[in-house]
PAMIPA-397360 format. One record per residue: residue in three letters; x, y, z of N, C-alpha, C in turn; chain. Coordinates in steps of 0.02 Angstrom, whole numbers, plus 50000, padded with zeros to 5 digits. Each point is the difference from the previous one (the first is absolute). Layout:
! PAMIPA-397360
+-----+-------+-------+-------+-------+-------+-------+-------+-------+-------+---+
:   r :  n_px :  n_py :  n_pz : ca_px : ca_py : ca_pz :  c_px :  c_py :  c_pz : c :
+-----+-------+-------+-------+-------+-------+-------+-------+-------+-------+---+
: Ala :     X :     Y :     Z :     X :     Y :     Z :     X :     Y :     Z : A :
...
+-----+-------+-------+-------+-------+-------+-------+-------+-------+-------+---+
This chain:
! PAMIPA-397360
+-----+-------+-------+-------+-------+-------+-------+-------+-------+-------+---+
:   r :  n_px :  n_py :  n_pz : ca_px : ca_py : ca_pz :  c_px :  c_py :  c_pz : c :
+-----+-------+-------+-------+-------+-------+-------+-------+-------+-------+---+
: Met : 49643 : 51476 : 49928 : 49966 : 49967 : 50055 : 50061 : 49941 : 49997 : A :
: Pro : 50042 : 49981 : 50092 : 50051 : 49981 : 50001 : 49987 : 49883 : 49976 : A :
: Arg : 50028 : 49963 : 49983 : 49999 : 49941 : 49994 : 49978 : 49979 : 50041 : A :
: Lys : 49944 : 49943 : 49997 : 49993 : 49971 : 50083 : 50060 : 49947 : 50016 : A :
: Lys : 50013 : 49986 : 50061 : 50064 : 49938 : 50011 : 49956 : 49928 : 49994 : A :
: Pro : 50049 : 49975 : 49953 : 49924 : 49937 : 50027 : 49980 : 49963 : 50065 : A :
: Asp : 49961 : 49984 : 50014 : 49965 : 49967 : 50052 : 50052 : 49913 : 50016 : A :
: Ala : 50056 : 50005 : 50067 : 50022 : 49936 : 49993 : 49976 : 49932 : 50016 : A :
: Asp : 49927 : 50005 : 50016 : 49954 : 49972 : 50050 : 49974 : 49972 : 49937 : A :
: Ser : 49983 : 50058 : 49935 : 49924 : 49961 : 49936 : 50042 : 49976 : 49979 : A :
: Cys : 50076 : 49954 : 49982 : 50036 : 49951 : 49954 : 50000 : 50037 : 49936 : A :
: Thr : 50001 : 50068 : 49970 : 50011 : 50044 : 49947 : 49998 : 49938 : 49951 : A :
: Pro : 49980 : 49991 : 49933 : 50005 : 49947 : 49952 : 50068 : 50037 : 49968 : A :
: Pro : 50043 : 49988 : 49977 : 50067 : 50002 : 49968 : 49970 : 50040 : 49929 : A :
: Gly : 50063 : 50071 : 49997 : 49960 : 50022 : 49944 : 49973 : 50059 : 50021 : A :
: Ser : 49968 : 50014 : 50057 : 49959 : 50037 : 50041 : 50012 : 50069 : 50019 : A :
: Ala : 50077 : 49956 : 50021 : 50012 : 50058 : 50077 : 50011 : 50071 : 49936 : A :
: Gly : 50021 : 50020 : 49948 : 50010 : 50034 : 49964 : 50103 : 50003 : 49985 : A :
: Ala : 49987 : 50074 : 49956 : 50087 : 50011 : 49948 : 50042 : 50010 : 50084 : A :
: Ala : 49963 : 50039 : 50073 : 50039 : 50025 : 50057 : 50045 : 49934 : 50049 : A :
: Ala : 49973 : 49951 : 50019 : 50010 : 49945 : 49998 : 50067 : 49995 : 49967 : A :
: Lys : 50024 : 49985 : 50069 : 50106 : 49992 : 49988 : 49987 : 49893 : 49988 : A :
: Glu : 50052 : 50019 : 49944 : 50018 : 49909 : 49962 : 50033 : 49979 : 50044 : A :
: Asp : 49978 : 49947 : 50003 : 50051 : 49939 : 50060 : 50004 : 49951 : 49933 : A :
: Arg : 50084 : 50017 : 50012 : 50037 : 49955 : 49959 : 50030 : 49976 : 50049 : A :
: Glu : 50011 : 49996 : 50070 : 50040 : 49943 : 50039 : 49982 : 49917 : 50003 : A :
: Ala : 50044 : 50004 : 49967 : 50006 : 49911 : 49991 : 49929 : 49973 : 50067 : A :
: Arg : 49997 : 49939 : 50004 : 49939 : 49957 : 50077 : 49996 : 49957 : 49965 : A :
: Leu : 50012 : 49948 : 50043 : 50015 : 49926 : 50023 : 49912 : 49986 : 50014 : A :
: Cys : 49989 : 49930 : 49948 : 49917 : 49977 : 49997 : 50004 : 49967 : 50071 : A :
: Ile : 49945 : 50026 : 50053 : 49990 : 49957 : 50081 : 49982 : 49961 : 50001 : A :
: Leu : 49966 : 49963 : 49963 : 50005 : 49943 : 49983 : 50070 : 49916 : 49992 : A :
: Cys : 50009 : 50022 : 49942 : 50085 : 49961 : 49969 : 50065 : 50057 : 50001 : A :
: Ser : 50020 : 50053 : 50021 : 50039 : 50036 : 50015 : 50033 : 49993 : 49911 : A :
: Lys : 49993 : 49998 : 49937 : 50014 : 50029 : 49953 : 49985 : 50066 : 49979 : A :
: Lys : 50048 : 50033 : 49988 : 50004 : 50078 : 49980 : 49899 : 50020 : 49935 : A :
: Met : 49979 : 50040 : 50025 : 49956 : 50019 : 49955 : 50006 : 50027 : 49964 : A :
: Phe : 49977 : 49967 : 49954 : 49991 : 50064 : 49926 : 49967 : 50073 : 50015 : A :
: Phe : 50017 : 50060 : 49970 : 49993 : 50071 : 50014 : 49957 : 50005 : 49909 : A :
: Thr : 49917 : 50048 : 50035 : 49963 : 50023 : 49925 : 50005 : 50041 : 49987 : A :
: Lys : 50028 : 50020 : 49986 : 50000 : 50100 : 49998 : 49946 : 50015 : 49960 : A :
: Glu : 49990 : 49972 : 49979 : 49909 : 50039 : 49985 : 49947 : 49992 : 50043 : A :
: Met : 50017 : 49966 : 50020 : 49938 : 49957 : 50051 : 50015 : 50045 : 50089 : A :
: Gln : 50066 : 50012 : 49996 : 50042 : 50018 : 50059 : 50002 : 49926 : 50077 : A :
: Val : 50006 : 49954 : 49964 : 49964 : 49929 : 50027 : 50062 : 49960 : 50015 : A :
: His : 50009 : 49946 : 50071 : 50053 : 49936 : 49968 : 49957 : 49967 : 49992 : A :
: Val : 50047 : 49960 : 49959 : 49956 : 49920 : 49998 : 50061 : 49963 : 49988 : A :
: Cys : 49963 : 49940 : 50043 : 50048 : 49907 : 50027 : 49927 : 49972 : 49939 : A :
: Leu : 50030 : 49955 : 49956 : 49975 : 49983 : 49946 : 49984 : 49897 : 50032 : A :
: Asn : 50031 : 49974 : 50050 : 50023 : 49927 : 50020 : 49974 : 49976 : 49993 : A :
: Lys : 50009 : 49954 : 49978 : 49944 : 49965 : 49999 : 49968 : 49954 : 50053 : A :
: Glu : 50044 : 49982 : 50061 : 49981 : 49973 : 50031 : 49974 : 50024 : 50042 : A :
: His : 49973 : 50061 : 50013 : 49961 : 50044 : 50047 : 49930 : 50021 : 49942 : A :
: Gly : 50039 : 50028 : 49943 : 49978 : 50042 : 49950 : 49967 : 50049 : 49987 : A :
: Val : 49977 : 50073 : 49977 : 49994 : 50054 : 49987 : 50008 : 50037 : 50065 : A :
: Leu : 50072 : 50030 : 50023 : 49976 : 50076 : 50053 : 50028 : 50033 : 49993 : A :
: Ala : 49967 : 50051 : 50002 : 50011 : 50104 : 49970 : 49998 : 50012 : 50079 : A :
: Tyr : 50063 : 50090 : 49990 : 49995 : 50017 : 50056 : 49985 : 50062 : 49996 : A :
: Tyr : 49963 : 50033 : 50020 : 49972 : 50087 : 49971 : 50073 : 50010 : 50063 : A :
: Lys : 50056 : 50039 : 49995 : 50014 : 50038 : 50074 : 49956 : 50060 : 50008 : A :
: Leu : 49985 : 50078 : 49979 : 49947 : 50031 : 50011 : 49946 : 49994 : 50034 : A :
: Asp : 49998 : 49946 : 50032 : 49938 : 49972 : 50022 : 50027 : 49944 : 50032 : A :
: Asp : 50036 : 49989 : 50001 : 50013 : 49937 : 50037 : 49964 : 49933 : 50005 : A :
: Cys : 49973 : 49990 : 49957 : 49972 : 49951 : 49960 : 49990 : 49949 : 49978 : A :
: Tyr : 49998 : 49916 : 49983 : 50025 : 49936 : 49939 : 49947 : 49988 : 49983 : A :
: Phe : 49989 : 49983 : 49943 : 49955 : 49964 : 49945 : 50004 : 49935 : 50015 : A :
: Thr : 49942 : 49933 : 49984 : 50038 : 49944 : 49998 : 49912 : 49970 : 49964 : A :
: Ser : 50010 : 49950 : 49958 : 49957 : 49950 : 49961 : 49974 : 49941 : 50038 : A :
: Arg : 50047 : 49990 : 50055 : 50015 : 49933 : 50054 : 49986 : 50023 : 50069 : A :
: Glu : 49912 : 49979 : 50019 : 49971 : 49964 : 50060 : 50065 : 49981 : 50052 : A :
: Asp : 50034 : 49975 : 49991 : 50047 : 49939 : 50060 : 50066 : 50082 : 50009 : A :
: Val : 49991 : 50042 : 49945 : 50056 : 50067 : 49988 : 49985 : 50046 : 50090 : A :
: Gly : 49939 : 49995 : 49943 : 49925 : 50091 : 50065 : 50005 : 49960 : 50064 : A :
: Leu : 49991 : 49954 : 49995 : 49981 : 49960 : 50068 : 50115 : 50013 : 50046 : A :
: Lys : 50040 : 49985 : 49966 : 50060 : 50016 : 50048 : 49998 : 50071 : 49989 : A :
: Leu : 50000 : 50042 : 49955 : 50008 : 50075 : 50010 : 49945 : 50036 : 50036 : A :
: Ala : 49925 : 49948 : 50028 : 49948 : 50043 : 50050 : 50047 : 50002 : 50093 : A :
: Lys : 50041 : 49922 : 49981 : 50018 : 49964 : 50064 : 50053 : 50039 : 50033 : A :
: Glu : 50056 : 50050 : 49940 : 50023 : 50055 : 50031 : 49968 : 50051 : 49992 : A :
: Gly : 49986 : 49990 : 50003 : 49961 : 50093 : 49998 : 50012 : 50065 : 49963 : A :
: Arg : 49996 : 49961 : 49936 : 50031 : 50037 : 49903 : 49929 : 49992 : 49989 : A :
: Lys : 50017 : 50063 : 49975 : 49942 : 50041 : 49954 : 49959 : 49983 : 49938 : A :
: Phe : 49964 : 49957 : 49963 : 50007 : 49976 : 49931 : 49944 : 50001 : 49951 : A :
: His : 49989 : 49989 : 49962 : 49932 : 49978 : 49966 : 50025 : 49918 : 49922 : A :
: Met : 49944 : 49993 : 50049 : 49990 : 49945 : 49925 : 49973 : 50003 : 49925 : A :
: Ile : 50028 : 49976 : 49947 : 50025 : 50008 : 49938 : 49968 : 49941 : 49963 : A :
: Glu : 49936 : 49978 : 49948 : 49994 : 49949 : 49984 : 50031 : 49949 : 49957 : A :
: Pro : 49993 : 49982 : 49998 : 50100 : 49966 : 49976 : 49980 : 49975 : 49922 : A :
: Asp : 49911 : 50002 : 49968 : 49979 : 50045 : 49951 : 50056 : 50078 : 49925 : A :
: Val : 49978 : 50057 : 50082 : 50038 : 50046 : 49968 : 50067 : 49989 : 49988 : A :
: Leu : 50033 : 49963 : 50041 : 50075 : 49996 : 49985 : 49999 : 49951 : 49925 : A :
: Lys : 49976 : 49938 : 50016 : 49988 : 49980 : 49927 : 49985 : 50025 : 49927 : A :
: Met : 49948 : 50047 : 50045 : 50006 : 50064 : 49919 : 50059 : 50038 : 49970 : A :
: Ile : 50044 : 50020 : 50046 : 50063 : 50021 : 49995 : 50042 : 49956 : 49980 : A :
: Gly : 50029 : 49951 : 49991 : 50013 : 49971 : 50009 : 50069 : 49955 : 50051 : A :
: Val : 49968 : 50012 : 50045 : 50028 : 49967 : 50067 : 49982 : 49935 : 50050 : A :
: Glu : 50015 : 49950 : 50007 : 49969 : 49919 : 49994 : 50003 : 50028 : 50099 : A :
: Ser : 49950 : 50000 : 50052 : 50019 : 50011 : 50058 : 50006 : 49926 : 50036 : A :
+-----+-------+-------+-------+-------+-------+-------+-------+-------+-------+---+
């Protein structure tokens, strides 16, 4: 049975695309502060930890952002970008301040 391609409109969570997904190692600049984003190979996610705007993650396979700050979510919504809100407590559990 062929592997089903991820639905780009669903914002599939990182890691769920399976091994067939092409690894995204190209450099990416943060859309909020223009600094280079850190690439996490394990999750296939680009991350910016700038304290001015809080954690911003980007998953290229679905062209989707993740943030825990409402002001950032509103900005992404106004720009028409797909995004998910993450509870700040989830980030604190992994040792990241939002």
